[in-house]
N, C-alpha and C positions, 0 to 999 in steps of 0.2 A: 563402502558406506561408513566404516569406522572413522575414516579421515574426514569425511563430510560432517559427521556428528561432532568430531573434535573441533572443526572449524566453526560450526554453529555455536558450540559451547564457549569458545574463546571470544567470539564476537559478542555474545550475550553477557558474559561475565565482565569483560572490560567496559562495555557500555554501561552496565549496571553500576560498577564501582566508580566510574568517572563522573556519573551524573551529579552526585552531591557536590563535588568540587566545581563542576561547571555551573551549578546553580549559584554557589557562592560568588564565583567570578562574574556571572551575569548581574547579580545584585550590585556588586562593586562597580561594574562597567556601566551600569545604568540601562541595561537592556531588559526592561520589564514592560509587560502588557498592562496598561491601565484599563479598567473596566469601561466598556461602552454600553450604550442603551441596548444594542442588539446582542451583547455577549451574555453568556450564562455564568461566568465567574464574576465575583463581586469584590475581590481584593486584587491589588497588583501582583502579577505572577511573573517570575523570571522567564525569559526566553533562552535561546541559544542551546537548547537541548541537542540540536544537531551536532554540536561539537563533540559530545560524548559518543554519539553514534558514529561519527567519523573516526574517533579513536578506536572504537570497537572494530570497524572495518579494517583500519590499518593494522591493528594487532592480529586479526584473523589472517590477513594476507601475508604478514611476516611469518606467522606460524606455518601457514600453508607452504611457504618456500622451504621449510625444513622437513616437510613430510615427503617421503619418497615418491608417492604417486601424484600428489598435488603439485610437486615441483615440475612434473612433466606438463601439467595443464598450464601452469603459469609461464613456462619457458618454450613450450612447443608451438609449432605452426606459425602462421603469419599474424596472429592476434596476440598482442601483449596485454593480457587481461589485467594483471596487477598494475602495470604502469598506467594503463588507460583509466582504471578506477581511481587511482591515487591522484593523478594529475587533474582529471576532469572533476573528481569529487572535491579536491582541494580548491579549485577555482570556484565551484558553485557554493562551497562553504564560505569563502571570502565574500562573495556577493550577498549571501544570506546574513552574515554577521553585520555587514553594512546596513542592510535593510532592517534587521531586528533592532539595531541600535539607533540609527539616524533616519531610517526611511529612505528608500530608493524608488525613483520613478519607474513606471512599468517598462519604458523603453530600455533603460539600463539593465533591468533584470532580464528582459528578453535578449539583449545582446550577450549577457553572461551565459544564458542557457544555450544560445546558438554557438558560442565559443566552446562550451563544454561538449556539445555535439561534434564540433570540429575536431577536438582532441580525440574523441572516440574514432572518428573517421581516419585520422592520421595513424592511430594505433591498430587499425584493422577491424574495428567494430562498425560494420556497415551493412546495410541491407543489399545483398547481392542478387537474391532471387526472390520471386513471389510465387507461391504455390497456386496452381490453377485448378478449377473444379474437375477437369478431366484427368487429374492425377499426375500431370506433368508440372514442370517448373519453368517460369519465365525468367531468363537471365536479365539483369538490369545493368545497363552501362552506367558509368559514373554520372552521366547527365541526369539520370532519373534516380539512381540509387542514393546519391548524396543528399539531394533535397528531401527525399522520402525519409531518410535516416534522421535528418534534422527535424522534420515534422513529427516523427514518432517520439523523439527525445523531448522536444518542447511541449507537445501535447500531453505526454505522460506526466511530466513535471508539474504542469499546471492543473491536470486532473487531480493529482495527489494534493496539491496546494488547496484546491477547492474543497476537498474532503475534510480538511483540517478545521472542523467547526465545533467539535465537542472533545472533552478530555478523553484521550486514548483512542479516538476514532481513526485518525490517519495511521498511527502506528499499528493498530490492530488490523485494520483493513488491508494495508500493504503487506503486513506479515502473513495474512491469510492468502493473498494473491501470490506472494513469493513461495509459500509452502505448496500451493497448487502447482506452480511452475516447476518447483524442485521435484515433486513426485511424478509429475507428467514426464519430465525429461528423463528421470532415473528409470521409471518403469518402462518407458518406451524403448530406451536403449537396452535395458536388461532383457526384455521380452524378445527382442529381435537379435540378440547376440552381439550387440555393438558395445563399444567401450562406454562405461558410465562416467568416465573422467572427461568432462567437458567444461569449457569456460562458462557456459550458460548455467550449468548446474552448480558450479562453484559460486557464481555471482548470486544466484538465488539463495544458496545456503548462507552466505555471508549476510544477505539482507534479512533472512529469517532471524538470525542471531541478533543483529542490530536492533530490530523491532522488539524482540522478546526481552532484551536487556533493558531497554528504555521504558517499556510499557508499565512496569510496576511503579515508576516515579510519575508517570503521566496519566494513569487511570484516576478517575474521579475519587476524591478531590485532588486535582493535579498539583504537584509541588513545583513543577517546571513544565513549560511548553517547549516543543521542538522548534517552534518558530519557522520562518522561511529557511533558516539554516538547515533544519532537519527535513522539512517537507520536500524541498527541492533536491536534497541529497538522496532520500529514499526513492523519490520519483526517478532520479537519474539512474540508480541501480536497477530499478524495475524495468526501465526502458532498455538498459544494457542486456539484461537477461532475455527480454523479449526479442531483441534484434539478433542476439547470438543464437537463439533457438530457431528462429525463422530461417529456413534453408539448410539447417544442419542435417536433416534426414533426407535420404534419397527416396523419391516417390515410389520407385519400383520395389523397394524393400517393404514399404508400408501398404502395399496393395491389398493386403488381407483385411484392412480396416475399411468398412463401408462409408464412414463419415469422415470428416475433416480433421484428422490428426495434425496435418501440416498447418492448419489455420489456427490451432489452439493458442499459440503464443500471441498472435495478432488479435484474437478475439477475447482473450482473457482480461486484458486491461480495460477495454470498453465494457465488458461484463461486470467487472469489479466497480467501475466508475458509473455504471448505468443508473443506480439509484440517485447519487448526488448530481449526476448530469441531468437527469429528469427534473430534479429539484431546481437546478439552475434554469432550465428552460421555462419551468412554471413561474419562477421568480421574475424572469424577464417579461413574460407575458402578463403577469399580474401587475407589475409596476408600470408597464407601458399602457395597459388598460386603465390604470388609475391616473394616467396623465403625468407620471413621474419618469425620471431617468431610469433606464434599465440597471444602472449601477448604484442607485440610491438604496441604502441599507434598510432592512425591516426585520421584524421578528416573526415572520410567517414561513420560515424554512421548514423542511421536514422535521429536523430535530426539535424545533420549537413546537411543532404540532404534536409530536410525541409527548413532549413535556406537558402540553395543554391537555392531552388525553388523560393525564394522571400518572404517566410513567415517571419514575425517578430518572435522574441523570444517568446513573449506571445502567439501568434497564434500557433506556433509549439507545445507548451505545451497544449493548449486547444484542438488541434487536437488529441494529445495522450490521453487526458481525454475522448474525444468523443469515440475513439475506445475501450478504456478500459470499459467505461460505457455501450457501446452497447453490448460488449461481456458478461459483468456481468449481465445486465438486461435480455438479451436474454436467458442466461443459467438459471437464476432463474425463468423466465416466462415459459420456457419449462418444468421445473420440477413441477410447481405449477398449471398448467392448462391442461385441456383435449383438448384444441384447438391448437395442435402443428402446424398444417398447417398455421393457421392465424399468429401465432407468428413468424414462419420462414419467411413467406411472408413479414410481416411488417419489420422484421430485415433486410431482403435482400434489400427492397426498401430504408430503411434508410441508409444502407451501400453504395448503389450505389449513393445516393444523397451526402453522405459524400465524396466519391471519386471525384465526379464531382466538388464539392465545393473546395476540397483540391487542385485539379489541376488547377481549373479555377480562383480562387481568385488572385493569384499572376499575372496571365496574364492580368486580367482586371485592376489591379493596375498599371502594367507596361504600358498598353495602355493609361490609364488616365494621367500618368506622361509624356508619350511621347506627348500626345495631348497638355498638358500645355506648354511643351517646344516649340512645334511647333507654338503655338499661339503667342509667343513672348510677350515682356513686354507691348506693346501697347494694346493688346487685353485682358490682365489680369485685373481683377477687381482692382480698385484703393483703396488704404488704406485710411481710414478716417483720417483727420488731427486732 
């Protein structure tokens, strides 16, 4: 665990320290996001934050090669995790830089994402088995494993890209998902007496550090955006950890768990993206119903509605963190415990409390503001001279 913590710390520290330099470079390079009608920021904001995150990833992998146990993870087996992350991450960052600066058509971005998935496959990061409900695993020949791997990579990258709508939302959400994957893999291996040193756990740890280091610069009011450079990169690493975890455990070893521990890696990303994905489906239905293109922008997304309810920008992001964290924690807890009824009950109670607070906080704030206005200047506390 100490080597994992050191890897997380290095990724976070380097990403944090590099971000101001990347911000200055983005301004000089002309990679800035001009405000649009549907945006919540009102001044031009530099992009390319993903460059600092890539630097954090590279630094963490370099340090990991010098750690005695992490060196075994990076060099052992048929999967070259470090080389795969650096090569595919470098490619996706180049595509992101071009998009953040000049704009790239969707087909070119899709080709870059597929190429990054191809690098994963060449380095051994591929979906080889799929767990079945009966506790066994279905081996996948390359005819099926390769396209499914590409699908997972591309879908995860674009799911993260869709989340990136508020300051700090994508970095925080993916950080929560990576933390859940890290503890899931670590606890499952530790409990069953297996080695905790795996490529999946290392990838999740690096991703946690990258997001944690960048988030202070990106939280509202954001001084820099990660851009497609960052959103595609962290989506890529999230897909890598997911694929590496799937099929890592022998179903016979995990027979004591009544629910889907083998399915957690594949279910976690859809669970994390469930709220924004539902928002996307509602947006398509809404625009089509209004006779407009499904891709026409508007200001009726979930985060816009939270702002309209009276939540501040920061509180809206924290609400999204809450729901993502609740879904991720509930899913991992269900897979790692035999007390499913207790987990479901606690999750339901917390969810109800979250809904009450989400709806009630703006109303209480509005009542307090109205009371202060009604009190008038004579009844307000005097300022000290």
